[in-house]
Wavefront OBJ file of the C-alpha trace (Angstrom):
o trace
v -24.819 -8.183 -45.872
v -24.902 -7.931 -42.102
v -24.231 -11.740 -42.042
v -20.631 -10.909 -43.033
v -19.955 -8.412 -40.247
v -18.558 -10.974 -37.672
v -15.962 -12.046 -40.291
v -15.048 -8.597 -41.673
v -14.016 -7.636 -38.152
v -11.273 -10.293 -38.379
v -9.706 -8.361 -41.295
v -8.295 -5.781 -38.881
v -5.492 -8.182 -37.889
v -4.410 -8.592 -41.539
v -5.174 -5.169 -42.844
v -1.599 -4.582 -44.103
v -1.384 -7.754 -46.146
v -4.912 -7.320 -47.541
v -4.232 -3.667 -48.395
v -0.930 -4.477 -50.008
v -2.645 -7.132 -52.026
v -5.186 -4.632 -53.337
v -2.393 -2.161 -54.059
v -0.460 -4.752 -56.109
v -3.624 -5.766 -57.831
v -4.233 -2.148 -58.843
v -0.572 -1.802 -59.970
v -1.026 -4.933 -62.110
v -4.251 -3.614 -63.580
v -2.577 -0.277 -64.287
v 0.355 -1.911 -65.978
v -2.028 -4.106 -68.098
v -4.070 -1.167 -69.249
v -1.061 0.954 -69.731
v 0.608 -1.808 -71.823
v -2.353 -2.188 -74.156
v -2.975 1.555 -74.405
v 0.653 2.541 -74.991
v 1.182 -0.362 -77.455
v -1.828 0.703 -79.486
v -0.653 4.283 -79.622
v 2.953 3.334 -80.281
v 2.144 1.058 -83.247
v -0.202 3.643 -84.802
v 2.220 6.500 -84.257
v 5.133 4.519 -85.602
v 3.136 3.546 -88.714
v 2.116 7.146 -89.359
v 5.682 8.335 -88.772
v 6.952 5.800 -91.245
v 4.784 7.271 -93.928
v 5.997 10.869 -93.366
v 9.202 12.720 -92.853
v 8.698 12.313 -89.094
v 10.249 8.830 -89.334
v 13.735 10.536 -88.808
v 12.640 12.476 -85.701
v 10.140 10.016 -84.138
v 11.339 8.747 -80.710
v 11.078 4.980 -80.894
v 13.106 4.310 -77.797
v 11.011 5.923 -75.111
v 7.664 4.295 -76.037
v 9.455 1.029 -76.534
v 10.991 1.260 -73.081
v 7.578 2.099 -71.716
v 6.016 -1.017 -73.334
v 8.719 -3.206 -71.850
v 8.417 -1.589 -68.468
v 4.654 -2.136 -68.436
v 5.121 -5.722 -69.586
v 7.598 -6.474 -66.769
v 5.559 -4.584 -64.196
v 2.403 -6.558 -65.189
v 4.266 -9.873 -64.707
v 5.938 -8.880 -61.495
v 2.719 -7.266 -60.120
v 0.591 -10.291 -60.938
v 3.097 -12.602 -59.107
v 3.388 -10.296 -56.144
v -0.371 -9.776 -55.917
v -0.962 -13.564 -55.906
v 1.589 -14.239 -53.294
v 0.605 -11.361 -50.933
v -3.189 -11.744 -51.315
v -3.304 -15.482 -50.985
v -0.897 -15.472 -48.065
v -3.139 -12.936 -46.264
v -6.244 -14.913 -47.204
v -4.894 -18.140 -45.957
v -3.905 -16.576 -42.683
v -7.332 -14.986 -42.456
v -8.991 -18.392 -43.023
v -6.785 -19.912 -40.381
v -7.880 -17.275 -37.868
v -11.499 -17.807 -38.982
v -11.372 -21.512 -38.314
v -9.795 -20.960 -34.907
v -12.461 -18.308 -34.266
v -15.215 -20.687 -35.341
v -13.803 -23.563 -33.265
v -13.553 -21.415 -30.156
v -17.236 -20.439 -30.571
v -18.227 -24.097 -31.247
v -16.435 -25.657 -28.288
v -18.646 -24.031 -25.496
v -21.746 -25.178 -27.430
v -20.888 -28.869 -27.081
v -23.064 -30.778 -26.419
v -26.008 -28.353 -25.924
v -26.437 -26.246 -28.985
v -24.425 -28.445 -31.312
v -26.035 -31.684 -30.338
v -28.602 -31.510 -33.205
v -25.971 -30.794 -35.929
v -24.729 -33.822 -37.758
v -20.972 -34.615 -37.799
v -20.746 -34.294 -41.629
v -22.732 -31.049 -41.587
v -20.428 -29.638 -38.862
v -17.379 -30.718 -40.917
v -18.881 -28.994 -43.967
v -19.356 -25.791 -42.001
v -15.752 -25.973 -40.694
v -14.285 -26.644 -44.125
v -16.457 -25.623 -47.115
v -18.423 -22.781 -45.476
v -15.286 -21.237 -43.993
v -13.528 -21.514 -47.365
v -16.449 -19.665 -48.989
v -15.531 -16.684 -46.780
v -12.411 -16.106 -48.908
v -14.842 -14.759 -51.594
v -15.505 -11.797 -49.415
v -11.947 -10.416 -49.971
v -10.771 -12.088 -53.204
v -14.081 -11.795 -55.171
v -15.887 -8.913 -53.506
v -13.881 -6.335 -51.607
v -10.648 -6.466 -53.759
v -12.388 -6.311 -57.175
v -14.793 -3.457 -56.144
v -12.021 -1.382 -54.582
v -9.520 -1.905 -57.454
v -12.259 -1.487 -60.093
v -13.493 1.766 -58.619
v -9.970 3.166 -58.201
v -9.056 2.031 -61.751
v -12.125 3.717 -63.299
v -11.296 6.974 -61.492
v -7.680 6.949 -62.651
v -8.514 5.993 -66.191
v -11.215 8.647 -66.386
v -8.790 11.248 -65.009
v -6.185 10.309 -67.626
v -8.637 10.440 -70.519
v -10.072 13.696 -69.293
v -6.571 15.137 -69.460
v -6.411 13.985 -73.056
v -9.983 14.881 -73.994
v -12.630 15.912 -71.383
v -15.599 14.674 -73.359
v -14.193 11.252 -74.141
v -12.982 10.853 -70.558
v -16.370 11.682 -69.019
v -18.328 9.484 -71.489
v -16.098 6.405 -70.852
v -15.940 7.038 -67.108
v -19.710 7.476 -66.878
v -20.431 4.258 -68.841
v -17.979 2.258 -66.718
v -19.334 3.650 -63.480
v -22.863 2.863 -64.571
v -21.887 -0.725 -65.344
v -20.047 -0.893 -61.987
v -23.366 0.035 -60.197
v -25.703 -2.149 -62.316
v -23.527 -5.197 -63.033
v -23.192 -6.479 -59.419
v -26.943 -6.068 -58.709
v -27.979 -8.004 -61.808
v -25.684 -10.924 -61.287
v -26.318 -11.063 -57.524
v -30.046 -11.518 -58.350
v -29.197 -14.147 -60.969
v -26.941 -16.166 -58.759
v -28.545 -15.709 -55.315
v -31.033 -18.559 -55.323
v -28.640 -20.967 -57.028
v -25.840 -20.011 -54.597
v -28.100 -20.806 -51.641
v -29.096 -24.100 -53.204
v -25.443 -25.014 -53.999
v -24.361 -24.479 -50.391
v -27.200 -26.634 -49.071
v -26.648 -29.397 -51.630
v -22.947 -29.481 -50.899
v -23.747 -30.072 -47.194
v -26.382 -32.721 -48.125
v -23.858 -34.524 -50.266
v -21.335 -34.675 -47.426
v -23.969 -35.855 -44.921
v -25.320 -38.549 -47.312
v -21.826 -39.846 -48.142
v -20.712 -40.016 -44.519
v -23.903 -41.838 -43.496
v -23.281 -44.415 -46.268
v -19.609 -44.877 -45.344
v -20.175 -45.143 -41.580
v -23.137 -47.486 -41.825
v -22.143 -49.533 -44.835
v -21.953 -52.892 -43.048
v -25.331 -52.456 -41.255
v -26.968 -50.978 -44.398
v -25.842 -54.031 -46.403
v -27.005 -56.486 -43.829
v -30.499 -54.943 -43.710
v -30.794 -54.310 -47.439
v -30.857 -50.488 -47.212
v -27.411 -49.826 -48.852
v -28.898 -49.082 -52.286
v -31.352 -46.523 -50.943
v -28.561 -44.571 -49.171
v -26.381 -44.773 -52.318
v -29.274 -43.403 -54.357
v -29.496 -40.513 -51.940
v -25.804 -39.726 -52.546
v -26.409 -39.812 -56.363
v -29.394 -37.497 -56.093
v -27.443 -35.019 -53.928
v -24.574 -35.179 -56.394
v -26.891 -34.564 -59.352
v -28.468 -31.463 -57.616
v -24.949 -30.144 -56.877
v -23.783 -30.652 -60.456
v -26.869 -28.867 -61.678
v -26.028 -25.913 -59.457
v -22.422 -25.860 -60.666
v -23.595 -26.085 -64.312
v -25.922 -23.056 -63.704
v -22.977 -21.148 -62.255
v -20.867 -21.915 -65.272
v -23.673 -20.703 -67.586
v -23.951 -17.446 -65.599
v -20.189 -16.961 -65.874
v -20.159 -17.559 -69.568
v -23.106 -15.155 -70.044
v -21.341 -12.521 -67.915
v -18.210 -12.684 -70.057
v -20.158 -12.729 -73.334
v -22.188 -9.733 -72.322
v -19.065 -7.761 -71.264
v -17.429 -8.518 -74.589
v -20.642 -7.374 -76.398
v -20.967 -4.157 -74.392
v -17.236 -3.548 -74.771
v -17.689 -3.697 -78.579
v -20.613 -1.272 -78.436
v -18.737 1.230 -76.247
v -15.666 0.900 -78.462
v -17.710 1.789 -81.536
v -19.215 4.804 -79.623
v -15.705 6.027 -78.514
v -14.395 5.640 -82.095
v -17.311 7.612 -83.429
v -16.782 10.399 -80.843
v -13.003 10.465 -81.495
v -13.241 10.292 -85.346
v -12.821 14.052 -85.736
v -9.791 14.127 -83.537
v -8.849 13.962 -79.854
v -8.442 17.040 -77.759
v -9.355 19.400 -80.533
v -6.574 18.150 -82.785
v -6.716 16.692 -86.236
v -7.242 12.885 -86.405
v -3.979 11.286 -85.346
v -2.686 8.171 -83.450
v -4.359 9.421 -80.302
v -7.532 7.877 -81.722
v -5.801 4.487 -81.307
v -4.856 5.398 -77.702
v -8.511 6.042 -76.836
v -9.653 2.879 -78.582
v -7.177 0.565 -76.876
v -7.842 2.259 -73.514
v -11.513 1.515 -74.019
v -10.800 -2.128 -74.838
v -8.450 -2.461 -71.824
v -10.897 -0.811 -69.449
v -13.204 -3.767 -69.361
v -10.533 -5.788 -67.507
v -11.697 -3.664 -64.588
v -15.215 -5.067 -64.749
v -14.492 -8.707 -65.579
v -14.015 -9.963 -61.982
v -17.037 -8.061 -60.622
v -19.754 -10.168 -62.209
v -18.245 -13.305 -60.804
v -17.888 -11.746 -57.353
v -21.547 -11.013 -57.018
v -22.598 -14.233 -58.697
v -21.012 -16.051 -55.794
v -22.209 -13.658 -53.184
v -25.459 -15.681 -52.599
v -23.349 -18.765 -51.904
v -21.089 -16.762 -49.532
v -24.023 -15.212 -47.656
v -25.605 -18.656 -47.154
v -22.370 -20.044 -45.832
v -22.129 -17.028 -43.524
v -25.654 -17.749 -42.225
v -24.787 -21.371 -41.568
v -21.655 -20.305 -39.668
v -23.639 -17.690 -37.730
v -26.005 -20.396 -36.497
v -23.025 -21.642 -34.503
v -20.923 -18.587 -33.590
v -23.865 -16.344 -32.610
v -25.403 -19.033 -30.405
v -25.114 -18.684 -26.630
v -23.718 -21.694 -24.817
v -25.810 -23.368 -22.201
v -22.775 -23.713 -19.953
v -20.771 -20.528 -19.225
v -17.621 -20.447 -17.153
v -16.451 -17.396 -15.212
v -12.986 -16.049 -16.140
v -11.762 -15.628 -12.557
v -10.813 -18.585 -10.323
v -12.855 -19.081 -7.137
v -11.341 -19.084 -3.755
v -11.911 -22.360 -1.789
v -10.673 -24.221 1.253
v -8.566 -26.873 -0.662
v -10.734 -29.544 0.924
v -12.138 -31.135 -2.265
v -15.536 -32.250 -1.023
v -18.501 -32.853 -3.307
v -22.084 -31.992 -2.464
v -25.306 -32.613 -4.400
v -28.275 -30.692 -2.992
v -31.649 -31.736 -4.465
v -30.114 -31.970 -7.940
v -32.397 -32.717 -10.895
v -31.477 -32.897 -14.536
v -33.227 -33.604 -17.787
v -31.668 -33.805 -21.272
v -33.008 -31.359 -23.827
v -34.626 -34.107 -25.958
v -35.628 -36.312 -23.074
v -39.195 -36.944 -22.003
v -38.355 -37.388 -18.317
v -35.553 -36.308 -15.941
v -32.349 -38.359 -16.058
v -31.811 -37.452 -12.329
v -34.440 -36.507 -9.683
v -33.677 -34.921 -6.250
v -30.194 -36.310 -5.829
v -28.731 -35.608 -2.396
v -25.120 -36.604 -1.792
v -22.356 -35.435 0.478
v -18.868 -36.758 -0.036
v -16.081 -35.461 2.255
v -12.638 -34.690 0.958
v -10.493 -37.754 0.563
v -13.415 -40.190 0.689
v -14.450 -42.711 -2.006
v -18.022 -43.054 -3.364
v -19.216 -45.931 -5.580
v -22.366 -45.375 -7.666
v -23.957 -48.535 -8.906
v -27.047 -49.277 -10.983
v -28.336 -50.636 -14.241
v -27.599 -49.100 -17.606
v -29.638 -45.943 -18.080
v -30.080 -45.267 -14.383
v -28.237 -41.880 -14.578
v -24.783 -42.856 -13.327
v -22.854 -41.246 -16.189
v -24.996 -38.130 -15.943
v -23.546 -37.481 -12.495
v -20.041 -37.408 -14.055
v -21.173 -35.110 -16.814
v -22.681 -32.683 -14.287
v -19.548 -32.675 -12.202
v -17.504 -31.871 -15.274
v -20.033 -29.245 -16.273
v -20.774 -30.947 -19.541
v -24.349 -29.796 -18.642
v -25.859 -27.459 -16.113
v -28.225 -28.827 -13.492
v -31.925 -28.293 -14.105
v -32.632 -27.932 -10.390
v -30.728 -27.843 -7.113
v -27.025 -27.177 -6.847
v -23.589 -28.830 -6.818
v -20.733 -27.652 -4.667
v -16.999 -28.491 -4.939
v -14.767 -27.626 -2.021
v -17.690 -25.739 -0.532
v -18.118 -23.416 -3.533
v -20.952 -23.662 -6.170
v -19.583 -25.340 -9.248
v -20.867 -22.492 -11.403
v -18.272 -20.270 -9.694
v -15.296 -22.404 -10.864
v -13.447 -21.246 -13.952
v -12.970 -23.910 -16.580
v -9.222 -24.107 -16.221
v -9.596 -24.414 -12.419
v -12.157 -27.151 -12.757
v -10.182 -29.152 -15.241
v -7.059 -28.884 -13.071
v -9.020 -30.180 -10.016
v -10.535 -33.197 -11.667
v -9.272 -36.278 -13.489
v -11.792 -38.155 -15.496
v -11.838 -41.638 -17.108
v -14.917 -41.665 -19.319
v -16.524 -44.543 -21.095
v -15.366 -43.226 -24.420
v -11.569 -42.586 -24.653
v -10.505 -40.733 -27.811
v -7.175 -41.605 -29.355
v -5.596 -38.855 -31.363
v -3.815 -39.445 -34.712
v -0.357 -38.891 -33.291
v 2.442 -40.527 -31.329
v 2.060 -42.443 -28.154
v 3.785 -39.518 -26.402
v 1.247 -37.067 -27.882
v -1.635 -39.091 -26.560
v -0.234 -39.037 -23.004
v 1.376 -35.637 -22.507
v -1.982 -33.890 -23.059
v -2.647 -34.877 -19.442
v 0.697 -33.558 -18.255
v 2.506 -31.490 -20.841
v 5.801 -31.326 -18.930
v 5.970 -35.039 -18.163
v 9.361 -36.670 -18.783
v 9.694 -39.739 -20.938
v 10.529 -41.773 -17.860
v 7.197 -40.824 -16.255
v 5.358 -41.794 -19.415
v 7.080 -45.226 -19.535
v 6.352 -45.801 -15.885
v 2.654 -45.066 -16.159
v 2.406 -47.313 -19.252
v 3.950 -50.109 -17.169
v 1.439 -49.516 -14.396
v -1.564 -49.889 -16.721
v -0.023 -52.846 -18.545
v 0.678 -51.139 -21.887
v 4.497 -51.226 -21.945
v 4.230 -53.351 -25.080
v 2.972 -50.322 -27.013
v 6.388 -48.695 -26.855
v 8.397 -51.843 -27.919
v 8.984 -50.906 -31.566
v 9.332 -47.104 -31.862
v 9.200 -46.282 -28.196
v 7.040 -43.286 -27.272
v 7.192 -42.229 -30.935
v 5.010 -45.098 -31.956
v 2.164 -43.765 -34.163
v -1.397 -44.383 -33.004
v -4.710 -43.858 -34.769
v -5.073 -43.389 -38.541
v -2.089 -44.754 -40.374
v -0.691 -46.278 -37.265
v -1.451 -48.894 -34.677
v -5.174 -49.496 -34.015
v -5.974 -50.010 -30.310
v -8.591 -52.348 -28.866
v -11.332 -51.097 -26.597
v -9.473 -52.270 -23.574
v -6.230 -50.642 -24.582
v -8.080 -47.379 -25.211
v -9.533 -47.620 -21.743
v -6.104 -48.090 -20.200
v -4.714 -45.115 -22.134
v -7.544 -43.125 -20.475
v -6.497 -44.476 -17.056
v -2.841 -43.568 -17.806
v -3.890 -40.017 -18.576
v -5.807 -39.800 -15.262
v -2.744 -41.044 -13.380
v -0.527 -38.457 -15.123
v -2.929 -35.596 -14.421
v -3.014 -36.600 -10.757
v -5.860 -34.285 -9.789
v -7.370 -34.182 -6.243
v -10.844 -35.302 -7.534
v -10.958 -38.546 -9.501
v -14.080 -39.385 -11.539
v -14.139 -42.896 -12.976
v -16.995 -44.021 -15.290
v -16.844 -47.753 -15.784
v -13.004 -47.765 -15.821
v -12.660 -51.579 -16.030
v -15.268 -52.136 -18.698
v -13.846 -54.241 -21.621
v -10.922 -55.575 -19.510
v -10.285 -59.195 -18.772
v -10.380 -60.468 -15.214
v -6.582 -60.391 -14.706
v -6.214 -56.916 -16.103
v -9.262 -55.725 -14.058
v -7.676 -56.943 -10.885
v -4.388 -55.119 -11.840
v -6.193 -51.905 -12.547
v -8.272 -52.078 -9.349
v -5.096 -52.680 -7.382
v -3.550 -49.647 -9.096
v -6.624 -47.544 -8.299
v -6.588 -48.531 -4.620
v -2.990 -47.395 -4.478
v -3.717 -44.109 -6.356
v -6.923 -43.372 -4.361
v -4.959 -42.320 -1.246
v -5.898 -38.774 -0.190
v -8.162 -38.196 -3.207
v -11.957 -37.584 -3.486
v -13.151 -40.398 -5.732
v -16.433 -41.115 -7.517
v -16.383 -44.603 -8.953
v -19.220 -45.583 -11.347
v -19.723 -49.258 -12.128
v -22.310 -51.901 -12.680
v -19.799 -54.611 -11.799
v -20.002 -55.050 -7.993
v -16.328 -55.726 -7.446
v -14.195 -54.429 -4.574
v -17.002 -52.171 -3.358
v -16.172 -53.132 0.330
v -13.225 -50.798 -0.035
v -15.403 -47.821 -0.742
v -16.476 -45.405 2.010
v -19.972 -44.874 0.555
v -22.160 -46.705 -1.951
v -25.220 -45.291 -3.747
v -27.634 -47.406 -5.741
v -29.393 -45.472 -8.505
v -32.551 -46.620 -10.261
v -34.339 -44.510 -12.843
v -32.442 -41.431 -11.763
v -33.156 -41.696 -8.040
v -31.043 -42.892 -5.124
v -32.860 -45.928 -3.690
v -30.149 -46.931 -1.153
v -26.928 -45.403 0.158
v -24.405 -46.232 2.829
v -21.252 -48.287 3.480
v -21.018 -51.798 2.031
v -21.525 -53.640 5.280
v -24.629 -51.540 6.285
v -26.224 -52.078 2.874
v -25.599 -55.871 3.084
v -27.079 -56.084 6.578
v -30.182 -54.110 5.441
v -30.876 -56.868 2.882
v -32.395 -54.438 0.477
v -32.058 -53.980 -3.235
v -28.260 -53.741 -3.091
v -28.064 -57.080 -1.236
v -30.265 -58.650 -3.892
v -27.952 -57.501 -6.657
v -24.990 -58.934 -4.884
v -26.707 -62.305 -4.565
v -27.398 -62.444 -8.309
v -23.702 -62.338 -9.141
l 1 2 3 4 5 6 7 8 9 10 11 12 13 14 15 16 17 18 19 20 21 22 23 24 25 26 27 28 29 30 31 32 33 34 35 36 37 38 39 40 41 42 43 44 45 46 47 48 49 50 51 52 53 54 55 56 57 58 59 60 61 62 63 64 65 66 67 68 69 70 71 72 73 74 75 76 77 78 79 80 81 82 83 84 85 86 87 88 89 90 91 92 93 94 95 96 97 98 99 100 101 102 103 104 105 106 107 108 109 110 111 112 113 114 115 116 117 118 119 120 121 122 123 124 125 126 127 128 129 130 131 132 133 134 135 136 137 138 139 140 141 142 143 144 145 146 147 148 149 150 151 152 153 154 155 156 157 158 159 160 161 162 163 164 165 166 167 168 169 170 171 172 173 174 175 176 177 178 179 180 181 182 183 184 185 186 187 188 189 190 191 192 193 194 195 196 197 198 199 200 201 202 203 204 205 206 207 208 209 210 211 212 213 214 215 216 217 218 219 220 221 222 223 224 225 226 227 228 229 230 231 232 233 234 235 236 237 238 239 240 241 242 243 244 245 246 247 248 249 250 251 252 253 254 255 256 257 258 259 260 261 262 263 264 265 266 267 268 269 270 271 272 273 274 275 276 277 278 279 280 281 282 283 284 285 286 287 288 289 290 291 292 293 294 295 296 297 298 299 300 301 302 303 304 305 306 307 308 309 310 311 312 313 314 315 316 317 318 319 320 321 322 323 324 325 326 327 328 329 330 331 332 333 334 335 336 337 338 339 340 341 342 343 344 345 346 347 348 349 350 351 352 353 354 355 356 357 358 359 360 361 362 363 364 365 366 367 368 369 370 371 372 373 374 375 376 377 378 379 380 381 382 383 384 385 386 387 388 389 390 391 392 393 394 395 396 397 398 399 400 401 402 403 404 405 406 407 408 409 410 411 412 413 414 415 416 417 418 419 420 421 422 423 424 425 426 427 428 429 430 431 432 433 434 435 436 437 438 439 440 441 442 443 444 445 446 447 448 449 450 451 452 453 454 455 456 457 458 459 460 461 462 463 464 465 466 467 468 469 470 471 472 473 474 475 476 477 478 479 480 481 482 483 484 485 486 487 488 489 490 491 492 493 494 495 496 497 498 499 500 501 502 503 504 505 506 507 508 509 510 511 512 513 514 515 516 517 518 519 520 521 522 523 524 525 526 527 528 529 530 531 532 533 534 535 536 537 538 539 540 541 542 543 544 545 546 547 548 549 550 551 552 553 554 555 556 557 558 559 560 561 562 563 564 565 566 567 568 569 570 571 572 573
């Protein structure tokens, strides 16, 4: 049960709603038991009174009003309990998803790199949803059931001490035994159900994302069969759960009948030392109604194995320590945004060799550095280290004279603008996709930057409210790249990191973007990564990377005169 502790702590924020939900649930249960018990006594007492002279003095109005009151209270209580409990539970699940996402974000890409997208989605959706069982199917039924048994036992003890203690003892015994039995019965199946649900999502997403390639290479049927097998296993788990639920209800009905016979036998000579009278019906109907207290408990512990497995899967993420940790306080620096690499080495966790080896670079504030090299030479890794996507394996990186590890995340993001190779477009308006870089930007600023990057046509129809992404306009690779450039221009940070910014653009657009960059470079510290040796004569420093090492560095003219590797690459263009 300790797997549930990180989530139970979140209940403190919603204690009032959750407590009110349990109180309303108890009130509903009290009204339901009271309705059946009072009705049974009232019908019996009215029948007896009708056969005797008591029919003229019997009070029909008060019990009838009580029956109507319990009926209305049961209906109102059930509605109120559903509204309050589910409202509190949905708020709790919202907080839980936010809590999970906050724990997940610092783990990217280190700890989360080996978790499939579909599996991560399953944890964020299905496994988090399973946490509502903790309150709705575990805590609430146990608390309400225990309180209900105590109150019912006290009431029957007031009527007849022996009958009250017998029924209370039997109900309490079932309350202790029933959860353990059905937890054992459902534990293994619940664990398998959670795993098979995740396998089904992963298999389905693999099939959907790779359908074209799988069809071309004749592997589509094999992946479809994997989906069907996962689906069959999941249906088997669900069928087993249904069988357990049916058995639990059947056994409760059977035990209820046995206990009812026992209570009738004990009450046959009269209740509370009196002669046999309608109070026997009250005891009988109270016994029948009492099993409504136990009905939810078997189901609660039947699903506990599934809930615990989901909690373990979530704990694999939220209890992991991120490889990259940021300090909370900002670092003091000289506002001269220089960049320095001192014997930096780095290797990816699943790599057989270092992506970078003994990198030494010194870039003064306001200067421009171009890093060139073939694909896989380590160019993009430098950008990832500067954005602290990863920590260096050896050596150190300094920004503005301070170690990069001392910079808070907000301070680092504010100081850098990045155009990466992959630009993500959110499902939202054109405005939404731009103001993330500058939340307070005016519409006039957004239109101006779109014009600068040659995307003014995107706002022709609906203006900045044009919908992008799913259900809206789909952008080409070049348009996505220019959206990324527009974000960098809006962010306007003192350090500009560009990773293949003109990749996927035609020659005319490339010249336009390079001209825009040259204008925007003024006064900024720039690292420009490219394998297209264009406009490099305008850079202050050029570094040539090969297999993670700097083989040549210097200004463009110096490298050309040296007639080394850089000069050879220029001549091949």
